C-alpha positions as CSV (number, residue, x, y, z in Angstrom):
1,M,0.0,0.0,0.0
2,Y,1.3,3.4,-1.0
3,F,0.3,6.4,1.2
4,E,1.2,10.1,1.2
5,Y,1.0,12.3,4.3
6,D,1.4,16.0,4.5
7,N,3.6,16.8,7.5
8,K,2.7,19.4,10.0
9,G,4.8,21.6,12.2
10,V,8.2,20.5,10.9
11,C,10.7,21.4,8.1
12,S,9.9,18.4,6.1
13,K,6.9,18.7,3.8
14,K,5.6,15.2,3.1
15,T,6.1,11.6,4.2
16,I,5.5,8.8,1.7
17,V,5.1,5.3,3.1
18,E,4.7,1.9,1.5
19,L,3.4,-1.0,3.7
20,D,2.9,-4.6,2.8
21,E,-0.3,-6.5,3.7
22,N,1.0,-7.2,7.2
23,N,1.9,-3.6,7.9
24,I,5.6,-4.2,7.4
25,I,7.4,-1.1,6.2
26,E,8.7,-1.6,2.6
27,S,9.9,2.0,2.3
28,I,9.6,5.5,3.7
29,N,10.5,8.7,1.9
30,V,10.5,12.0,3.6
31,I,10.5,15.1,1.4
32,G,12.5,18.0,2.9
33,G,13.9,18.2,6.3
34,C,17.4,17.0,7.4
35,D,18.3,14.8,4.5
36,G,21.0,12.7,6.0
37,N,19.3,12.1,9.3
38,L,16.0,11.2,7.6
39,K,17.7,8.8,5.2
40,G,19.3,7.0,8.2
41,I,16.0,6.8,10.1
42,T,14.1,5.5,7.1
43,A,16.7,2.9,6.3
44,L,16.5,1.6,9.9
45,L,12.7,1.4,9.6
46,K,12.7,-0.8,6.5
47,G,11.4,-4.2,7.4
48,V,10.0,-3.1,10.7
49,K,6.3,-3.6,11.6
50,A,4.6,-0.2,11.4
51,E,3.0,-0.5,14.9
52,E,6.5,-1.0,16.4
53,A,7.9,2.0,14.5
54,I,5.0,4.1,15.8
55,K,5.8,3.1,19.4
56,R,9.4,4.1,18.9
57,L,8.8,7.5,17.1
58,E,5.5,8.9,18.4
59,G,5.9,11.9,20.6
60,L,9.5,12.8,19.8
61,S,10.1,16.5,19.7
62,C,12.6,18.7,17.8
63,G,14.0,21.6,19.8
64,F,11.1,23.8,21.0
65,K,8.6,22.2,18.6
66,S,6.0,19.8,20.0
67,T,6.6,17.4,17.1
68,S,9.5,16.2,14.9
69,C,10.1,14.5,11.6
70,P,10.2,11.1,13.4
71,D,6.9,12.0,15.1
72,Q,5.5,12.9,11.7
73,I,6.6,9.6,10.3
74,A,4.6,7.9,13.1
75,C,1.6,10.1,12.2
76,A,2.0,9.0,8.5
77,L,2.2,5.4,9.5
78,K,-0.9,5.7,11.7
79,A,-2.8,7.4,8.9
80,A,-1.7,4.7,6.4
81,I,-2.9,1.9,8.7
82,A,-6.3,3.7,9.2
83,A,-6.7,4.2,5.4
84,K,-6.2,0.4,4.9
85,G,-9.4,-0.1,7.0
């Protein structure tokens, strides 16, 4: 399943996720933000169950912001799971 999510409150603009039928992350691509850090995070998440990634990333903040790019990845994953039904 391919899903696009518009990020909110961070430098990155969009998160694109691909999940298999068991909610295993096939790929994540974050548009904008800190390129090297996000490439590292998304590489580490490949093959991980989306629910586990959400537990690890949800609620992380960036500086004074109440969210972060990893938190927005968690939001994108939650939205993708919800869209699957």
